C-alpha positions as CSV (number, residue, x, y, z in Angstrom):
1,M,-30.9,-10.5,36.2
2,Q,-32.1,-10.3,32.6
3,L,-33.7,-13.0,30.5
4,T,-36.0,-13.6,27.6
5,L,-38.7,-16.2,27.9
6,T,-40.5,-17.7,24.8
7,K,-44.1,-18.7,24.9
8,E,-43.0,-22.3,25.3
9,Q,-40.7,-21.4,28.2
10,R,-43.5,-19.4,29.9
11,Q,-45.8,-22.5,29.7
12,V,-43.7,-24.0,32.6
13,A,-45.8,-21.6,34.8
14,H,-48.8,-23.8,34.3
15,A,-47.2,-26.3,36.7
16,A,-47.2,-23.7,39.5
17,S,-49.6,-23.9,42.3
18,T,-52.7,-21.7,42.4
19,E,-53.2,-22.1,46.1
20,D,-52.0,-19.4,48.5
21,C,-50.7,-21.8,51.3
22,R,-47.1,-22.0,49.8
23,P,-46.3,-18.8,47.9
24,V,-43.0,-20.2,46.6
25,L,-45.0,-22.9,44.7
26,Q,-46.9,-20.0,42.9
27,S,-43.7,-19.0,41.3
28,V,-41.5,-19.8,38.3
29,C,-38.0,-20.3,39.8
30,I,-35.1,-19.2,37.7
31,R,-32.1,-21.4,38.7
32,N,-29.0,-22.5,37.0
33,G,-30.2,-21.8,33.4
34,K,-33.6,-23.4,34.0
35,A,-37.2,-22.2,34.5
36,L,-38.8,-24.4,37.2
37,A,-42.4,-24.6,38.5
38,G,-44.2,-27.1,40.6
39,N,-47.3,-27.5,42.7
40,G,-46.4,-30.5,45.0
41,Y,-47.7,-33.0,42.4
42,V,-46.3,-31.8,39.2
43,L,-42.8,-30.3,38.5
44,A,-41.8,-28.8,35.1
45,E,-38.5,-27.5,34.1
46,M,-37.1,-26.1,30.8
47,P,-33.7,-24.7,29.9
48,I,-33.5,-20.9,29.3
49,L,-30.9,-18.4,28.3
50,I,-30.1,-15.9,31.0
51,T,-28.3,-12.7,29.8
52,D,-27.3,-11.5,33.2
53,P,-27.6,-14.3,35.8
54,A,-28.4,-13.7,39.5
55,D,-26.3,-15.3,42.2
56,T,-29.3,-16.9,43.8
57,D,-32.7,-18.3,42.7
58,V,-35.2,-15.7,41.5
59,L,-38.8,-16.5,42.0
60,L,-41.1,-14.8,39.4
61,S,-44.9,-14.7,39.7
62,A,-46.3,-17.5,37.6
63,R,-49.6,-15.6,37.3
64,D,-47.8,-12.6,35.9
65,L,-45.8,-14.7,33.4
66,L,-49.0,-16.4,32.2
67,R,-50.5,-13.0,31.5
68,S,-47.7,-12.2,29.1
69,K,-48.8,-11.7,25.5
70,D,-46.8,-12.1,22.3
71,G,-47.2,-9.5,19.6
72,K,-46.8,-9.5,15.9
73,G,-43.1,-10.1,15.3
74,T,-42.6,-10.5,19.1
75,K,-42.6,-14.1,20.2
76,S,-41.1,-13.6,23.7
77,T,-41.3,-11.8,27.0
78,F,-38.3,-9.9,28.4
79,V,-37.8,-10.0,32.1
80,T,-35.4,-7.9,34.2
81,T,-35.2,-7.9,38.0
82,D,-33.7,-6.0,40.9
83,Q,-33.7,-7.0,44.5
84,E,-37.5,-6.8,45.0
85,T,-39.3,-6.6,41.6
86,A,-39.5,-8.0,38.1
87,H,-40.2,-5.8,35.1
88,I,-42.0,-8.0,32.6
89,I,-42.0,-6.5,29.2
90,D,-44.3,-8.0,26.5
91,A,-46.4,-6.8,23.5
92,E,-48.8,-4.9,25.8
93,G,-46.1,-3.0,27.7
94,T,-44.3,-3.3,31.0
95,R,-45.7,-4.8,34.2
96,I,-44.0,-4.5,37.5
97,S,-44.4,-7.7,39.6
98,P,-43.0,-8.2,43.1
99,L,-40.6,-11.1,43.4
100,I,-41.8,-14.0,45.5
101,Q,-39.9,-14.4,48.7
102,G,-38.7,-17.8,49.9
103,T,-36.7,-20.7,48.8
104,F,-37.9,-22.9,45.9
105,P,-37.7,-26.6,47.0
106,T,-34.8,-28.8,45.9
107,Y,-36.0,-31.4,43.4
108,E,-33.1,-33.2,41.9
109,A,-33.1,-36.0,44.5
110,I,-36.7,-37.0,43.6
111,Y,-35.9,-37.8,40.0
112,P,-36.0,-41.6,39.7
113,T,-32.7,-43.2,38.9
114,A,-33.9,-46.8,38.6
115,E,-34.5,-48.4,35.2
116,P,-37.9,-47.5,33.7
117,V,-40.5,-50.2,33.7
118,L,-42.9,-48.6,31.1
119,E,-42.9,-45.8,28.6
120,I,-46.1,-44.6,26.8
121,A,-46.7,-41.7,24.5
122,F,-50.0,-39.9,24.8
123,S,-51.7,-37.2,22.6
124,V,-51.4,-33.9,24.5
125,D,-55.0,-33.0,23.4
126,V,-56.2,-35.8,25.7
127,L,-54.1,-34.7,28.6
128,Q,-54.0,-30.9,28.2
129,T,-56.0,-30.2,31.3
130,V,-53.4,-32.1,33.3
131,L,-50.3,-31.1,31.4
132,K,-50.9,-27.5,30.2
133,V,-47.1,-27.2,30.5
134,A,-46.7,-29.2,27.2
135,G,-48.8,-26.9,25.0
136,K,-50.9,-27.9,22.1
137,D,-49.9,-30.1,19.1
138,N,-47.2,-32.0,21.0
139,Y,-47.0,-35.5,22.5
140,V,-45.8,-36.4,26.0
141,K,-43.8,-39.5,26.8
142,F,-44.2,-40.8,30.4
143,T,-41.6,-43.0,32.2
144,F,-42.9,-45.1,35.1
145,Y,-40.4,-46.5,37.6
146,N,-42.6,-48.1,40.2
147,K,-46.1,-47.7,41.8
148,S,-45.1,-45.1,44.4
149,S,-42.3,-42.9,42.8
150,A,-42.7,-39.9,40.5
151,V,-43.6,-40.4,36.9
152,K,-41.2,-38.6,34.5
153,F,-42.7,-36.8,31.5
154,V,-40.8,-35.4,28.5
155,V,-42.2,-33.3,25.6
156,P,-39.4,-33.9,23.2
157,N,-40.0,-31.4,20.5
158,V,-40.0,-28.4,22.9
159,D,-37.4,-29.7,25.4
160,I,-39.7,-29.8,28.4
161,Q,-39.4,-32.5,31.1
162,G,-40.9,-32.9,34.5
163,L,-42.5,-35.1,37.2
164,A,-46.0,-36.1,38.1
165,M,-46.7,-37.7,41.5
166,P,-48.8,-40.8,41.6
167,F,-52.1,-41.0,43.5
168,M,-54.5,-43.8,44.4
169,A,-57.4,-44.0,42.0
170,K,-60.6,-45.8,43.0
171,D,-62.0,-47.7,40.1
């Protein structure tokens, strides 16, 4: 598989888990023309262009993708994979990263299908610690369906969308 990821597309990796208990959640899954990452509470996905697609999901290390650096005149990271490793080529050179083994969870069924009950736009600067996926200087639109289902978020100007799971806050 061969693909090129822009800085905005690599930001999906911020949604990946940093905990070691489920290694597949520490990955960016390349599936059906999308980069996907999630940690059990937040899911982010973004369309990508794959030059030479794989027959199955490819799980790239989110940590290694977040280490990628853009250079002058280079605004993307090139990734090529074989059966066991990814070669991540950026402005600093080539890193070899083992592919993460396992199956990334199916997620399509958890997207709400009911009519939204509320939509609010927030400044990303306020929510950046929660939604690093969105990047700076953007806004995020949230769609709420009910008190217990996932909240959908969209960053319109960079074509990112995802989910955030609700939790009970004590006032």
